[in-house]
KOLZANU-755078 format. One record per atom (N, C-alpha, C): y, x, z; residue number from 0; atom name. Coordinates in Angstrom, 2 decimals, padded with zeros to 5 digits. Each point is the difference from the previous one (the first is absolute). Layout:
KOLZANU-755078
+---------+---------+---------+-----+----+
!       v !       u !       w !   k !  a !
+---------+---------+---------+-----+----+
!       Y !       X !       Z ! NUM ! CA !
...
+---------+---------+---------+-----+----+
END
This chain:
KOLZANU-755078
+---------+---------+---------+-----+----+
!       v !       u !       w !   k !  a !
+---------+---------+---------+-----+----+
!  017.42 ! -008.15 ! -006.47 !   0 !  N !
! -001.04 ! -000.07 !  001.02 !   0 ! CA !
! -001.14 !  000.91 ! -000.44 !   0 !  C !
! -000.39 !  000.93 !  000.87 !   1 !  N !
! -001.05 !  000.95 ! -000.30 !   1 ! CA !
! -001.37 ! -000.50 !  000.42 !   1 !  C !
! -000.99 !  000.78 ! -000.35 !   2 !  N !
! -001.39 ! -000.31 !  000.35 !   2 ! CA !
! -000.54 !  001.15 !  000.86 !   2 !  C !
! -000.94 ! -000.34 !  000.89 !   3 !  N !
! -000.66 !  001.01 !  000.83 !   3 ! CA !
! -001.49 ! -000.19 ! -000.07 !   3 !  C !
! -000.76 !  001.09 !  000.02 !   4 !  N !
! -001.46 ! -000.13 !  000.03 !   4 ! CA !
! -000.46 ! -000.47 !  001.38 !   4 !  C !
! -000.87 ! -000.98 !  000.01 !   5 !  N !
! -000.54 ! -000.53 !  001.26 !   5 ! CA !
! -001.44 !  000.45 !  000.19 !   5 !  C !
! -000.69 !  000.34 ! -001.09 !   6 !  N !
! -001.39 !  000.46 !  000.08 !   6 ! CA !
! -000.37 !  000.69 ! -001.30 !   6 !  C !
! -001.01 !  000.85 !  000.06 !   7 !  N !
! -000.58 !  000.59 ! -001.20 !   7 ! CA !
! -001.51 ! -000.13 !  000.11 !   7 !  C !
! -000.64 ! -000.20 ! -001.13 !   8 !  N !
! -001.46 ! -000.14 ! -000.01 !   8 ! CA !
! -000.54 !  000.16 ! -001.41 !   8 !  C !
! -001.24 !  000.45 ! -000.08 !   9 !  N !
! -000.72 !  000.03 ! -001.27 !   9 ! CA !
! -000.86 ! -001.24 ! -000.15 !   9 !  C !
! -000.06 ! -000.82 !  001.03 !  10 !  N !
! -000.89 ! -001.17 !  000.04 !  10 ! CA !
!  000.76 ! -001.26 ! -000.44 !  10 !  C !
! -000.31 ! -000.52 ! -001.19 !  11 !  N !
!  000.72 ! -001.19 ! -000.47 !  11 ! CA !
! -000.26 ! -001.24 !  000.85 !  11 !  C !
! -001.15 ! -000.08 !  000.64 !  12 !  N !
! -000.30 ! -001.14 !  000.87 !  12 ! CA !
!  000.89 !  000.04 !  001.24 !  12 !  C !
!  000.16 !  001.17 !  000.59 !  13 !  N !
!  000.88 !  000.14 !  001.17 !  13 ! CA !
!  001.44 ! -000.32 ! -000.38 !  13 !  C !
!  000.44 !  000.49 ! -001.15 !  14 !  N !
!  001.36 ! -000.30 ! -000.44 !  14 ! CA !
!  000.20 ! -001.50 ! -000.19 !  14 !  C !
! -000.98 ! -000.67 ! -000.57 !  15 !  N !
!  000.09 ! -001.46 ! -000.17 !  15 ! CA !
!  000.09 ! -000.69 !  001.35 !  15 !  C !
! -000.78 !  000.48 !  000.97 !  16 !  N !
!  000.02 ! -000.57 !  001.35 !  16 ! CA !
!  001.38 !  000.19 !  000.63 !  16 !  C !
!  000.57 !  001.20 ! -000.13 !  17 !  N !
!  001.32 !  000.27 !  000.58 !  17 ! CA !
!  001.07 ! -000.85 ! -000.67 !  17 !  C !
! -000.10 ! -000.16 ! -001.31 !  18 !  N !
!  000.96 ! -000.84 ! -000.72 !  18 ! CA !
! -000.09 ! -001.44 !  000.51 !  18 !  C !
! -001.23 ! -000.49 !  000.23 !  19 !  N !
! -000.19 ! -001.37 !  000.50 !  19 ! CA !
!  000.58 ! -000.15 !  001.40 !  19 !  C !
! -000.23 !  001.00 !  000.87 !  20 !  N !
!  000.58 ! -000.04 !  001.35 !  20 ! CA !
!  001.52 ! -000.10 ! -000.06 !  20 !  C !
!  000.58 !  000.83 ! -000.82 !  21 !  N !
!  001.46 !  000.00 ! -000.11 !  21 ! CA !
!  000.52 ! -001.29 ! -000.63 !  21 !  C !
! -000.70 ! -000.49 ! -001.01 !  22 !  N !
!  000.42 ! -001.25 ! -000.65 !  22 ! CA !
! -000.03 ! -001.16 !  000.99 !  22 !  C !
! -001.03 ! -000.04 !  000.87 !  23 !  N !
! -000.08 ! -001.04 !  001.02 !  23 ! CA !
!  001.20 !  000.04 !  000.94 !  23 !  C !
!  000.59 !  001.19 !  000.16 !  24 !  N !
!  001.18 !  000.15 !  000.86 !  24 ! CA !
!  001.29 ! -000.16 ! -000.80 !  24 !  C !
! -000.12 ! -000.33 ! -001.29 !  25 !  N !
!  001.18 ! -000.21 ! -000.83 !  25 ! CA !
!  000.63 !  001.29 ! -000.50 !  25 !  C !
! -000.79 !  001.07 ! -000.04 !  26 !  N !
!  000.51 !  001.30 ! -000.43 !  26 ! CA !
! -000.63 !  000.35 ! -001.35 !  26 !  C !
!  000.83 !  000.27 ! -000.98 !  27 !  N !
! -000.49 !  000.38 ! -001.32 !  27 ! CA !
! -000.29 !  001.49 ! -000.02 !  27 !  C !
! -001.17 !  000.36 ! -000.52 !  28 !  N !
! -000.40 !  001.40 ! -000.11 !  28 ! CA !
! -000.34 !  000.31 ! -001.46 !  28 !  C !
!  000.23 !  001.23 ! -000.37 !  29 !  N !
! -000.27 !  000.46 ! -001.36 !  29 ! CA !
! -000.87 !  001.25 !  000.05 !  29 !  C !
! -001.02 !  000.06 ! -000.84 !  30 !  N !
! -000.85 !  001.18 ! -000.08 !  30 ! CA !
!  000.51 !  000.91 ! -001.11 !  30 !  C !
!  000.26 !  001.25 !  000.36 !  31 !  N !
!  000.40 !  001.00 ! -000.99 !  31 ! CA !
! -001.16 !  000.96 ! -000.25 !  31 !  C !
! -000.01 !  000.60 ! -001.13 !  32 !  N !
! -001.00 !  000.99 ! -000.40 !  32 ! CA !
! -001.35 ! -000.60 ! -000.36 !  32 !  C !
! -000.10 ! -001.31 ! -000.16 !  33 !  N !
! -001.30 ! -000.61 ! -000.29 !  33 ! CA !
! -000.47 !  000.31 ! -001.41 !  33 !  C !
!  000.90 !  000.35 ! -000.89 !  34 !  N !
! -000.39 !  000.31 ! -001.37 !  34 ! CA !
! -000.26 !  001.49 ! -000.20 !  34 !  C !
!  000.09 !  000.76 !  001.06 !  35 !  N !
! -000.27 !  001.44 ! -000.10 !  35 ! CA !
! -001.48 !  000.27 ! -000.27 !  35 !  C !
! -000.87 ! -001.00 !  000.22 !  36 !  N !
! -001.43 !  000.20 ! -000.26 !  36 ! CA !
! -000.25 !  000.37 ! -001.45 !  36 !  C !
!  000.85 ! -000.47 ! -000.90 !  37 !  N !
! -000.15 !  000.35 ! -001.41 !  37 ! CA !
!  000.22 !  001.50 ! -000.18 !  37 !  C !
!  000.99 !  000.53 !  000.70 !  38 !  N !
!  000.33 !  001.41 ! -000.11 !  38 ! CA !
! -001.04 !  000.86 !  000.72 !  38 !  C !
! -000.45 ! -000.45 !  001.16 !  39 !  N !
! -000.92 !  000.80 !  000.81 !  39 ! CA !
! -001.45 ! -000.19 ! -000.39 !  39 !  C !
! -000.30 ! -000.88 ! -000.93 !  40 !  N !
! -001.37 ! -000.21 ! -000.43 !  40 ! CA !
! -000.80 ! -000.94 !  000.88 !  40 !  C !
!  000.67 ! -000.89 !  000.73 !  41 !  N !
! -000.63 ! -001.01 !  000.86 !  41 ! CA !
! -000.84 !  000.58 !  001.13 !  41 !  C !
!  000.36 !  001.18 !  000.50 !  42 !  N !
! -000.77 !  000.59 !  001.10 !  42 ! CA !
!  000.58 ! -000.36 !  001.37 !  42 !  C !
!  001.14 ! -000.66 !  000.03 !  43 !  N !
!  000.58 ! -000.44 !  001.28 !  43 ! CA !
!  000.61 !  001.11 !  000.82 !  43 !  C !
!  000.42 !  001.09 ! -000.63 !  44 !  N !
!  000.54 !  001.13 !  000.74 !  44 ! CA !
!  001.45 ! -000.22 !  000.43 !  44 !  C !
!  000.72 ! -000.86 ! -000.68 !  45 !  N !
!  001.41 ! -000.22 !  000.32 !  45 ! CA !
!  000.13 ! -001.31 !  000.77 !  45 !  C !
!  000.39 !  000.09 !  001.28 !  46 !  N !
!  000.17 ! -001.22 !  000.79 !  46 ! CA !
!  001.09 ! -000.90 ! -000.56 !  46 !  C !
! -000.21 ! -001.28 !  000.10 !  47 !  N !
!  001.01 ! -000.97 ! -000.41 !  47 ! CA !
!  000.92 ! -000.24 !  001.20 !  47 !  C !
!  001.29 ! -000.18 ! -000.29 !  48 !  N !
!  000.98 ! -000.23 !  001.07 !  48 ! CA !
!  000.34 ! -001.47 !  000.06 !  48 !  C !
! -000.07 ! -000.56 !  001.20 !  49 !  N !
!  000.40 ! -001.38 !  000.24 !  49 ! CA !
!  001.43 !  000.05 !  000.53 !  49 !  C !
!  000.92 ! -000.61 ! -000.76 !  50 !  N !
!  001.42 !  000.09 !  000.31 !  50 ! CA !
!  000.55 ! -001.36 !  000.43 !  50 !  C !
!  000.96 !  000.05 !  000.93 !  51 !  N !
!  000.72 ! -001.21 !  000.42 !  51 ! CA !
!  001.49 !  000.32 ! -000.03 !  51 !  C !
!  000.80 ! -001.03 ! -000.04 !  52 !  N !
!  001.45 !  000.18 !  000.04 !  52 ! CA !
!  000.40 !  000.64 !  001.32 !  52 !  C !
!  001.01 !  000.83 ! -000.07 !  53 !  N !
!  000.51 !  000.69 !  001.19 !  53 ! CA !
!  000.29 ! -001.00 !  001.13 !  53 !  C !
!  000.59 ! -001.15 ! -000.36 !  54 !  N !
!  000.34 ! -001.01 !  001.01 !  54 ! CA !
! -001.23 ! -000.61 !  000.66 !  54 !  C !
! -001.14 !  000.01 ! -000.67 !  55 !  N !
! -001.23 ! -000.59 !  000.54 !  55 ! CA !
! -000.90 !  001.02 !  000.69 !  55 !  C !
!  000.35 !  001.27 ! -000.07 !  56 !  N !
! -000.91 !  001.05 !  000.47 !  56 ! CA !
! -000.43 ! -000.16 !  001.46 !  56 !  C !
!  000.94 ! -000.21 !  000.91 !  57 !  N !
! -000.35 ! -000.10 !  001.43 !  57 ! CA !
! -000.93 ! -001.17 !  000.26 !  57 !  C !
!  000.30 ! -001.13 ! -000.61 !  58 !  N !
! -000.84 ! -001.19 !  000.19 !  58 ! CA !
! -001.37 !  000.21 ! -000.65 !  58 !  C !
! -000.03 !  000.63 ! -001.17 !  59 !  N !
! -001.27 !  000.27 ! -000.68 !  59 ! CA !
! -000.85 !  000.95 !  000.83 !  59 !  C !
!  000.61 !  001.00 !  000.57 !  60 !  N !
! -000.71 !  000.96 !  000.85 !  60 ! CA !
! -000.63 ! -000.72 !  001.18 !  60 !  C !
!  000.75 ! -000.91 !  000.61 !  61 !  N !
! -000.49 ! -000.76 !  001.15 !  61 ! CA !
! -001.18 ! -000.88 ! -000.41 !  61 !  C !
!  000.09 ! -000.64 ! -001.17 !  62 !  N !
! -001.09 ! -000.87 ! -000.49 !  62 ! CA !
! -001.28 !  000.82 ! -000.17 !  62 !  C !
!  000.13 !  001.17 ! -000.61 !  63 !  N !
! -001.19 !  000.84 ! -000.23 !  63 ! CA !
! -000.56 !  000.54 !  001.31 !  63 !  C !
!  000.87 !  000.38 !  000.92 !  64 !  N !
! -000.47 !  000.48 !  001.31 !  64 ! CA !
! -000.75 ! -001.08 !  000.76 !  64 !  C !
!  000.54 ! -001.21 ! -000.02 !  65 !  N !
! -000.66 ! -001.12 !  000.70 !  65 ! CA !
! -001.37 ! -000.33 ! -000.61 !  65 !  C !
! -000.18 !  000.32 ! -001.28 !  66 !  N !
! -001.28 ! -000.24 ! -000.69 !  66 ! CA !
! -000.94 !  001.20 !  000.13 !  66 !  C !
!  000.44 !  001.03 !  000.73 !  67 !  N !
! -000.84 !  001.18 !  000.16 !  67 ! CA !
!  000.02 !  000.92 ! -001.22 !  67 !  C !
!  001.02 ! -000.13 ! -000.82 !  68 !  N !
!  000.10 !  000.78 ! -001.23 !  68 ! CA !
!  001.13 !  001.02 !  000.04 !  68 !  C !
!  000.37 !  000.44 !  001.14 !  69 !  N !
!  001.10 !  000.95 !  000.06 !  69 ! CA !
! -000.39 !  001.18 !  000.72 !  69 !  C !
+---------+---------+---------+-----+----+
END
């Protein structure tokens, strides 16, 4: 089972909000690239990717769209 990016952001608060929205819908999300700040010097230049399972992608997209986040 693969993963697909559902959102990208440099804002950790927004990512937390999106994770909570998806969790409320029973969808597990994973943030990738969050440790890149060590490499980039904590300037926030590299967006973090919010990933969901391929099987959950359509439902996750709908959840975010309904919340005005798509």
